[in-house]
mmCIF entry with sequence, helices, sheets and N, C-alpha, C, O atoms, coordinates in Angstrom:
data_MODEL
# 
_entry.id   MODEL 
# 
_entity.id                         1 
_entity.type                       polymer 
_entity.pdbx_number_of_molecules   1 
# 
_entity_poly.entity_id                      1 
_entity_poly.type                           'polypeptide(L)' 
_entity_poly.nstd_linkage                   no 
_entity_poly.nstd_monomer                   no 
_entity_poly.pdbx_seq_one_letter_code       MDSELMHSIVGSYHKPPERVFVPSFTQN 
_entity_poly.pdbx_seq_one_letter_code_can   MDSELMHSIVGSYHKPPERVFVPSFTQN 
_entity_poly.pdbx_strand_id                 A 
# 
loop_
_entity_poly_seq.entity_id 
_entity_poly_seq.num 
_entity_poly_seq.mon_id 
_entity_poly_seq.hetero 
1 1  MET n 
1 2  ASP n 
1 3  SER n 
1 4  GLU n 
1 5  LEU n 
1 6  MET n 
1 7  HIS n 
1 8  SER n 
1 9  ILE n 
1 10 VAL n 
1 11 GLY n 
1 12 SER n 
1 13 TYR n 
1 14 HIS n 
1 15 LYS n 
1 16 PRO n 
1 17 PRO n 
1 18 GLU n 
1 19 ARG n 
1 20 VAL n 
1 21 PHE n 
1 22 VAL n 
1 23 PRO n 
1 24 SER n 
1 25 PHE n 
1 26 THR n 
1 27 GLN n 
1 28 ASN n 
# 
_struct_asym.id          A 
_struct_asym.entity_id   1 
# 
loop_
_struct_conf.conf_type_id 
_struct_conf.id 
_struct_conf.pdbx_PDB_helix_id 
_struct_conf.beg_label_comp_id 
_struct_conf.beg_label_asym_id 
_struct_conf.beg_label_seq_id 
_struct_conf.pdbx_beg_PDB_ins_code 
_struct_conf.end_label_comp_id 
_struct_conf.end_label_asym_id 
_struct_conf.end_label_seq_id 
_struct_conf.pdbx_end_PDB_ins_code 
_struct_conf.beg_auth_comp_id 
_struct_conf.beg_auth_asym_id 
_struct_conf.beg_auth_seq_id 
_struct_conf.end_auth_comp_id 
_struct_conf.end_auth_asym_id 
_struct_conf.end_auth_seq_id 
_struct_conf.pdbx_PDB_helix_class 
_struct_conf.details 
_struct_conf.pdbx_PDB_helix_length 
HELX_P HELX_P1 AA1 SER A 3  ? HIS A 14 ? SER A 3  HIS A 14 1 ? 12 
HELX_P HELX_P2 AA2 PRO A 16 ? PRO A 16 ? PRO A 16 PRO A 16 1 ? 1  
HELX_P HELX_P3 AA3 PRO A 17 ? PHE A 21 ? PRO A 17 PHE A 21 3 ? 5  
HELX_P HELX_P4 AA4 VAL A 22 ? GLN A 27 ? VAL A 22 GLN A 27 1 ? 6  
# 
_struct_conf_type.id          HELX_P 
_struct_conf_type.criteria    ? 
_struct_conf_type.reference   ? 
# 
loop_
_atom_site.group_PDB 
_atom_site.id 
_atom_site.type_symbol 
_atom_site.label_atom_id 
_atom_site.label_alt_id 
_atom_site.label_comp_id 
_atom_site.label_asym_id 
_atom_site.label_entity_id 
_atom_site.label_seq_id 
_atom_site.pdbx_PDB_ins_code 
_atom_site.Cartn_x 
_atom_site.Cartn_y 
_atom_site.Cartn_z 
_atom_site.occupancy 
_atom_site.B_iso_or_equiv 
_atom_site.pdbx_formal_charge 
_atom_site.auth_seq_id 
_atom_site.auth_comp_id 
_atom_site.auth_asym_id 
_atom_site.auth_atom_id 
_atom_site.pdbx_PDB_model_num 
ATOM 1   N N  . MET A 1 1  ? -68.983 -50.552 -23.403 1.00 0.00 ? 1  MET A N  1 
ATOM 2   C CA . MET A 1 1  ? -69.205 -52.044 -23.429 1.00 0.00 ? 1  MET A CA 1 
ATOM 3   C C  . MET A 1 1  ? -68.394 -52.607 -22.343 1.00 0.00 ? 1  MET A C  1 
ATOM 4   O O  . MET A 1 1  ? -67.236 -52.212 -22.205 1.00 0.00 ? 1  MET A O  1 
ATOM 5   N N  . ASP A 1 2  ? -68.910 -53.522 -21.532 1.00 0.00 ? 2  ASP A N  1 
ATOM 6   C CA . ASP A 1 2  ? -68.105 -54.178 -20.436 1.00 0.00 ? 2  ASP A CA 1 
ATOM 7   C C  . ASP A 1 2  ? -67.142 -55.188 -21.003 1.00 0.00 ? 2  ASP A C  1 
ATOM 8   O O  . ASP A 1 2  ? -67.388 -55.820 -22.030 1.00 0.00 ? 2  ASP A O  1 
ATOM 9   N N  . SER A 1 3  ? -65.990 -55.322 -20.269 1.00 0.00 ? 3  SER A N  1 
ATOM 10  C CA . SER A 1 3  ? -65.006 -56.183 -20.724 1.00 0.00 ? 3  SER A CA 1 
ATOM 11  C C  . SER A 1 3  ? -65.526 -57.680 -20.544 1.00 0.00 ? 3  SER A C  1 
ATOM 12  O O  . SER A 1 3  ? -65.115 -58.583 -21.272 1.00 0.00 ? 3  SER A O  1 
ATOM 13  N N  . GLU A 1 4  ? -66.345 -57.860 -19.649 1.00 0.00 ? 4  GLU A N  1 
ATOM 14  C CA . GLU A 1 4  ? -66.953 -59.238 -19.433 1.00 0.00 ? 4  GLU A CA 1 
ATOM 15  C C  . GLU A 1 4  ? -67.812 -59.633 -20.564 1.00 0.00 ? 4  GLU A C  1 
ATOM 16  O O  . GLU A 1 4  ? -67.745 -60.748 -21.081 1.00 0.00 ? 4  GLU A O  1 
ATOM 17  N N  . LEU A 1 5  ? -68.705 -58.605 -20.980 1.00 0.00 ? 5  LEU A N  1 
ATOM 18  C CA . LEU A 1 5  ? -69.562 -58.982 -22.098 1.00 0.00 ? 5  LEU A CA 1 
ATOM 19  C C  . LEU A 1 5  ? -68.892 -59.110 -23.289 1.00 0.00 ? 5  LEU A C  1 
ATOM 20  O O  . LEU A 1 5  ? -69.274 -59.965 -24.089 1.00 0.00 ? 5  LEU A O  1 
ATOM 21  N N  . MET A 1 6  ? -67.815 -58.298 -23.579 1.00 0.00 ? 6  MET A N  1 
ATOM 22  C CA . MET A 1 6  ? -67.020 -58.448 -24.766 1.00 0.00 ? 6  MET A CA 1 
ATOM 23  C C  . MET A 1 6  ? -66.357 -59.806 -24.854 1.00 0.00 ? 6  MET A C  1 
ATOM 24  O O  . MET A 1 6  ? -66.269 -60.426 -25.914 1.00 0.00 ? 6  MET A O  1 
ATOM 25  N N  . HIS A 1 7  ? -65.861 -60.270 -23.611 1.00 0.00 ? 7  HIS A N  1 
ATOM 26  C CA . HIS A 1 7  ? -65.125 -61.510 -23.468 1.00 0.00 ? 7  HIS A CA 1 
ATOM 27  C C  . HIS A 1 7  ? -66.152 -62.667 -23.790 1.00 0.00 ? 7  HIS A C  1 
ATOM 28  O O  . HIS A 1 7  ? -65.837 -63.632 -24.486 1.00 0.00 ? 7  HIS A O  1 
ATOM 29  N N  . SER A 1 8  ? -67.308 -62.511 -23.275 1.00 0.00 ? 8  SER A N  1 
ATOM 30  C CA . SER A 1 8  ? -68.342 -63.558 -23.538 1.00 0.00 ? 8  SER A CA 1 
ATOM 31  C C  . SER A 1 8  ? -68.674 -63.653 -24.980 1.00 0.00 ? 8  SER A C  1 
ATOM 32  O O  . SER A 1 8  ? -68.865 -64.762 -25.478 1.00 0.00 ? 8  SER A O  1 
ATOM 33  N N  . ILE A 1 9  ? -68.758 -62.551 -25.700 1.00 0.00 ? 9  ILE A N  1 
ATOM 34  C CA . ILE A 1 9  ? -69.117 -62.441 -27.136 1.00 0.00 ? 9  ILE A CA 1 
ATOM 35  C C  . ILE A 1 9  ? -67.902 -63.029 -27.929 1.00 0.00 ? 9  ILE A C  1 
ATOM 36  O O  . ILE A 1 9  ? -68.093 -63.878 -28.800 1.00 0.00 ? 9  ILE A O  1 
ATOM 37  N N  . VAL A 1 10 ? -66.646 -62.569 -27.621 1.00 0.00 ? 10 VAL A N  1 
ATOM 38  C CA . VAL A 1 10 ? -65.504 -63.005 -28.274 1.00 0.00 ? 10 VAL A CA 1 
ATOM 39  C C  . VAL A 1 10 ? -65.358 -64.683 -28.076 1.00 0.00 ? 10 VAL A C  1 
ATOM 40  O O  . VAL A 1 10 ? -65.128 -65.463 -29.001 1.00 0.00 ? 10 VAL A O  1 
ATOM 41  N N  . GLY A 1 11 ? -65.510 -64.989 -26.916 1.00 0.00 ? 11 GLY A N  1 
ATOM 42  C CA . GLY A 1 11 ? -65.328 -66.425 -26.532 1.00 0.00 ? 11 GLY A CA 1 
ATOM 43  C C  . GLY A 1 11 ? -66.427 -67.304 -27.323 1.00 0.00 ? 11 GLY A C  1 
ATOM 44  O O  . GLY A 1 11 ? -66.156 -68.423 -27.761 1.00 0.00 ? 11 GLY A O  1 
ATOM 45  N N  . SER A 1 12 ? -67.662 -66.710 -27.463 1.00 0.00 ? 12 SER A N  1 
ATOM 46  C CA . SER A 1 12 ? -68.721 -67.388 -28.082 1.00 0.00 ? 12 SER A CA 1 
ATOM 47  C C  . SER A 1 12 ? -68.495 -67.382 -29.621 1.00 0.00 ? 12 SER A C  1 
ATOM 48  O O  . SER A 1 12 ? -69.088 -68.219 -30.301 1.00 0.00 ? 12 SER A O  1 
ATOM 49  N N  . TYR A 1 13 ? -67.728 -66.544 -30.157 1.00 0.00 ? 13 TYR A N  1 
ATOM 50  C CA . TYR A 1 13 ? -67.504 -66.532 -31.627 1.00 0.00 ? 13 TYR A CA 1 
ATOM 51  C C  . TYR A 1 13 ? -66.160 -67.212 -31.988 1.00 0.00 ? 13 TYR A C  1 
ATOM 52  O O  . TYR A 1 13 ? -65.875 -67.491 -33.153 1.00 0.00 ? 13 TYR A O  1 
ATOM 53  N N  . HIS A 1 14 ? -65.408 -67.447 -31.015 1.00 0.00 ? 14 HIS A N  1 
ATOM 54  C CA . HIS A 1 14 ? -64.047 -68.060 -31.392 1.00 0.00 ? 14 HIS A CA 1 
ATOM 55  C C  . HIS A 1 14 ? -64.065 -69.596 -30.885 1.00 0.00 ? 14 HIS A C  1 
ATOM 56  O O  . HIS A 1 14 ? -63.267 -70.417 -31.337 1.00 0.00 ? 14 HIS A O  1 
ATOM 57  N N  . LYS A 1 15 ? -65.022 -69.913 -29.926 1.00 0.00 ? 15 LYS A N  1 
ATOM 58  C CA . LYS A 1 15 ? -64.880 -71.278 -29.446 1.00 0.00 ? 15 LYS A CA 1 
ATOM 59  C C  . LYS A 1 15 ? -66.030 -72.085 -30.206 1.00 0.00 ? 15 LYS A C  1 
ATOM 60  O O  . LYS A 1 15 ? -65.724 -73.062 -30.890 1.00 0.00 ? 15 LYS A O  1 
ATOM 61  N N  . PRO A 1 16 ? -67.288 -71.689 -30.087 1.00 0.00 ? 16 PRO A N  1 
ATOM 62  C CA . PRO A 1 16 ? -68.431 -72.401 -30.730 1.00 0.00 ? 16 PRO A CA 1 
ATOM 63  C C  . PRO A 1 16 ? -68.125 -72.841 -32.198 1.00 0.00 ? 16 PRO A C  1 
ATOM 64  O O  . PRO A 1 16 ? -68.280 -74.011 -32.547 1.00 0.00 ? 16 PRO A O  1 
ATOM 65  N N  . PRO A 1 17 ? -67.728 -71.960 -32.962 1.00 0.00 ? 17 PRO A N  1 
ATOM 66  C CA . PRO A 1 17 ? -67.494 -72.328 -34.459 1.00 0.00 ? 17 PRO A CA 1 
ATOM 67  C C  . PRO A 1 17 ? -66.719 -73.733 -34.531 1.00 0.00 ? 17 PRO A C  1 
ATOM 68  O O  . PRO A 1 17 ? -67.161 -74.661 -35.208 1.00 0.00 ? 17 PRO A O  1 
ATOM 69  N N  . GLU A 1 18 ? -65.588 -73.822 -33.821 1.00 0.00 ? 18 GLU A N  1 
ATOM 70  C CA . GLU A 1 18 ? -64.720 -75.051 -33.982 1.00 0.00 ? 18 GLU A CA 1 
ATOM 71  C C  . GLU A 1 18 ? -65.352 -76.201 -33.260 1.00 0.00 ? 18 GLU A C  1 
ATOM 72  O O  . GLU A 1 18 ? -65.196 -77.345 -33.686 1.00 0.00 ? 18 GLU A O  1 
ATOM 73  N N  . ARG A 1 19 ? -66.131 -75.926 -32.074 1.00 0.00 ? 19 ARG A N  1 
ATOM 74  C CA . ARG A 1 19 ? -66.716 -77.026 -31.345 1.00 0.00 ? 19 ARG A CA 1 
ATOM 75  C C  . ARG A 1 19 ? -68.211 -77.316 -31.913 1.00 0.00 ? 19 ARG A C  1 
ATOM 76  O O  . ARG A 1 19 ? -68.765 -78.369 -31.598 1.00 0.00 ? 19 ARG A O  1 
ATOM 77  N N  . VAL A 1 20 ? -68.756 -76.524 -32.618 1.00 0.00 ? 20 VAL A N  1 
ATOM 78  C CA . VAL A 1 20 ? -70.092 -76.678 -33.106 1.00 0.00 ? 20 VAL A CA 1 
ATOM 79  C C  . VAL A 1 20 ? -70.132 -77.101 -34.588 1.00 0.00 ? 20 VAL A C  1 
ATOM 80  O O  . VAL A 1 20 ? -70.972 -77.904 -34.993 1.00 0.00 ? 20 VAL A O  1 
ATOM 81  N N  . PHE A 1 21 ? -69.234 -76.560 -35.359 1.00 0.00 ? 21 PHE A N  1 
ATOM 82  C CA . PHE A 1 21 ? -69.108 -76.875 -36.781 1.00 0.00 ? 21 PHE A CA 1 
ATOM 83  C C  . PHE A 1 21 ? -68.515 -78.344 -36.942 1.00 0.00 ? 21 PHE A C  1 
ATOM 84  O O  . PHE A 1 21 ? -69.056 -79.196 -37.646 1.00 0.00 ? 21 PHE A O  1 
ATOM 85  N N  . VAL A 1 22 ? -67.367 -78.547 -36.229 1.00 0.00 ? 22 VAL A N  1 
ATOM 86  C CA . VAL A 1 22 ? -66.751 -79.858 -36.393 1.00 0.00 ? 22 VAL A CA 1 
ATOM 87  C C  . VAL A 1 22 ? -67.635 -81.026 -36.089 1.00 0.00 ? 22 VAL A C  1 
ATOM 88  O O  . VAL A 1 22 ? -67.837 -81.907 -36.925 1.00 0.00 ? 22 VAL A O  1 
ATOM 89  N N  . PRO A 1 23 ? -68.211 -81.035 -34.783 1.00 0.00 ? 23 PRO A N  1 
ATOM 90  C CA . PRO A 1 23 ? -69.161 -82.007 -34.409 1.00 0.00 ? 23 PRO A CA 1 
ATOM 91  C C  . PRO A 1 23 ? -70.354 -82.172 -35.361 1.00 0.00 ? 23 PRO A C  1 
ATOM 92  O O  . PRO A 1 23 ? -70.784 -83.286 -35.659 1.00 0.00 ? 23 PRO A O  1 
ATOM 93  N N  . SER A 1 24 ? -70.866 -81.046 -35.820 1.00 0.00 ? 24 SER A N  1 
ATOM 94  C CA . SER A 1 24 ? -72.056 -81.047 -36.698 1.00 0.00 ? 24 SER A CA 1 
ATOM 95  C C  . SER A 1 24 ? -71.708 -81.816 -37.953 1.00 0.00 ? 24 SER A C  1 
ATOM 96  O O  . SER A 1 24 ? -72.514 -82.606 -38.447 1.00 0.00 ? 24 SER A O  1 
ATOM 97  N N  . PHE A 1 25 ? -70.475 -81.583 -38.489 1.00 0.00 ? 25 PHE A N  1 
ATOM 98  C CA . PHE A 1 25 ? -70.110 -82.255 -39.850 1.00 0.00 ? 25 PHE A CA 1 
ATOM 99  C C  . PHE A 1 25 ? -69.763 -83.704 -39.575 1.00 0.00 ? 25 PHE A C  1 
ATOM 100 O O  . PHE A 1 25 ? -69.983 -84.569 -40.423 1.00 0.00 ? 25 PHE A O  1 
ATOM 101 N N  . THR A 1 26 ? -69.228 -83.975 -38.405 1.00 0.00 ? 26 THR A N  1 
ATOM 102 C CA . THR A 1 26 ? -68.831 -85.360 -38.156 1.00 0.00 ? 26 THR A CA 1 
ATOM 103 C C  . THR A 1 26 ? -70.073 -86.202 -37.841 1.00 0.00 ? 26 THR A C  1 
ATOM 104 O O  . THR A 1 26 ? -70.194 -87.369 -38.212 1.00 0.00 ? 26 THR A O  1 
ATOM 105 N N  . GLN A 1 27 ? -70.987 -85.529 -37.132 1.00 0.00 ? 27 GLN A N  1 
ATOM 106 C CA . GLN A 1 27 ? -72.271 -86.382 -36.819 1.00 0.00 ? 27 GLN A CA 1 
ATOM 107 C C  . GLN A 1 27 ? -73.083 -86.598 -38.077 1.00 0.00 ? 27 GLN A C  1 
ATOM 108 O O  . GLN A 1 27 ? -73.713 -87.638 -38.267 1.00 0.00 ? 27 GLN A O  1 
ATOM 109 N N  . ASN A 1 28 ? -73.055 -85.614 -38.911 1.00 0.00 ? 28 ASN A N  1 
ATOM 110 C CA . ASN A 1 28 ? -73.881 -85.722 -40.134 1.00 0.00 ? 28 ASN A CA 1 
ATOM 111 C C  . ASN A 1 28 ? -73.134 -86.501 -41.253 1.00 0.00 ? 28 ASN A C  1 
ATOM 112 O O  . ASN A 1 28 ? -73.675 -86.686 -42.343 1.00 0.00 ? 28 ASN A O  1 
# 
């Protein structure tokens, strides 16, 4: 596995949750 791909997956799993779940709950 490429370190770039892993970094993209890890970043997508560690950043979106807080920036996607919080705004979603605040908007709803």
